[in-house]
C-alpha positions as CSV (number, residue, x, y, z in Angstrom):
1,M,-84.6,-21.4,119.0
2,T,-82.9,-19.9,115.6
3,N,-80.8,-22.3,114.3
4,V,-78.2,-21.1,112.1
5,I,-75.9,-24.1,109.5
6,I,-73.5,-23.0,107.7
7,F,-72.2,-25.3,104.4
8,K,-68.4,-25.6,104.0
9,Q,-66.3,-27.0,100.9
10,N,-62.5,-26.9,101.0
11,N,-62.8,-23.9,103.3
12,F,-65.6,-22.1,101.1
13,I,-68.8,-21.3,102.4
14,T,-71.6,-23.0,99.9
15,H,-74.3,-22.3,101.8
16,I,-76.4,-21.0,104.4
17,E,-79.3,-21.6,106.3
18,V,-81.3,-20.0,108.8
19,K,-84.4,-21.5,110.2
20,G,-86.8,-20.8,113.3
21,H,-87.5,-17.7,115.7
22,A,-85.3,-16.8,118.6
23,L,-88.3,-16.8,120.8
24,S,-86.6,-14.5,123.7
25,E,-89.6,-11.9,124.3
26,E,-93.1,-12.0,122.6
27,S,-93.4,-11.5,119.4
28,G,-92.8,-7.5,118.5
29,R,-90.3,-7.3,121.7
30,D,-88.0,-10.3,120.1
31,V,-84.8,-8.2,119.9
32,V,-82.7,-11.1,119.3
33,C,-84.6,-12.3,116.2
34,A,-85.3,-8.5,115.6
35,G,-81.0,-8.6,115.2
36,I,-80.8,-11.8,113.3
37,S,-83.3,-10.5,110.9
38,T,-81.8,-7.4,110.3
39,V,-78.1,-8.7,109.8
40,I,-79.6,-11.1,107.7
41,T,-81.2,-8.4,105.6
42,G,-78.2,-6.8,105.2
43,I,-76.4,-8.8,104.3
44,C,-78.4,-9.9,101.6
45,N,-78.7,-6.3,100.2
46,A,-74.4,-6.5,100.5
47,L,-74.7,-9.9,98.4
48,A,-77.5,-8.0,95.9
49,E,-75.7,-4.5,95.2
50,L,-71.9,-5.3,96.0
51,T,-71.2,-8.7,94.3
52,D,-72.9,-10.7,90.8
53,Y,-73.9,-12.6,93.1
54,D,-78.3,-13.9,91.8
55,E,-80.2,-12.1,94.6
56,K,-82.9,-14.5,93.0
57,Q,-81.7,-17.9,94.7
58,I,-82.4,-16.4,97.8
59,T,-85.4,-17.8,100.3
60,I,-86.8,-15.8,102.4
61,K,-89.8,-16.8,104.5
62,K,-91.5,-16.5,107.8
63,G,-88.7,-18.3,110.2
64,L,-86.2,-19.6,107.1
65,V,-84.0,-17.3,104.6
66,V,-81.7,-19.7,102.9
67,I,-78.9,-18.7,100.5
68,P,-78.0,-21.1,97.8
69,N,-75.2,-21.6,95.8
70,I,-72.1,-19.3,97.4
71,S,-69.9,-19.1,94.7
72,E,-65.8,-18.8,95.8
73,D,-65.6,-15.1,94.6
74,E,-63.8,-13.6,97.5
75,K,-66.1,-10.7,97.8
76,I,-68.7,-13.5,98.2
77,Q,-67.0,-15.3,101.3
78,F,-65.8,-12.3,102.3
79,I,-69.5,-10.2,103.0
80,C,-70.9,-14.1,103.6
81,E,-67.8,-13.9,106.8
82,V,-69.1,-10.7,107.7
83,L,-72.5,-12.3,108.3
84,I,-71.0,-15.3,110.4
85,V,-69.5,-12.6,113.1
86,Q,-72.3,-10.3,112.9
87,L,-74.3,-13.9,114.4
88,K,-72.0,-15.4,116.6
89,M,-71.4,-11.7,118.4
90,I,-75.6,-12.3,119.1
91,E,-74.5,-16.0,120.0
92,V,-72.3,-14.7,122.2
93,S,-75.0,-12.3,124.3
94,Y,-78.1,-14.8,123.9
95,P,-76.9,-18.5,123.8
96,K,-80.0,-20.0,124.7
97,Y,-81.7,-17.9,121.7
98,I,-79.7,-18.7,118.6
99,E,-76.7,-21.8,117.7
100,I,-74.5,-21.4,114.9
101,S,-73.0,-25.4,113.4
102,Y,-71.3,-26.3,110.3
103,Q,-71.0,-28.8,107.9
């Protein structure tokens, strides 16, 4: 299962962690994992291209993506909210393979 942890403080997203693998299919055929990966990659690219967020802070490893030090900047917050909406849509369709929680 993929676990998404959204850290919030004072109603602002401060940190996002995505851990694990969906394991809905064998490697190379896992559409849930591919969807999650695509959404996260797109959001990381949007942060890098459309804001002043320093994308060098982002950790991307097999089974782990960490987006730390998210500022209260309106555009950065909006992009992160888009990520959450997209991941929630995957969670609605595939609840056995992705779980979103808040801290």
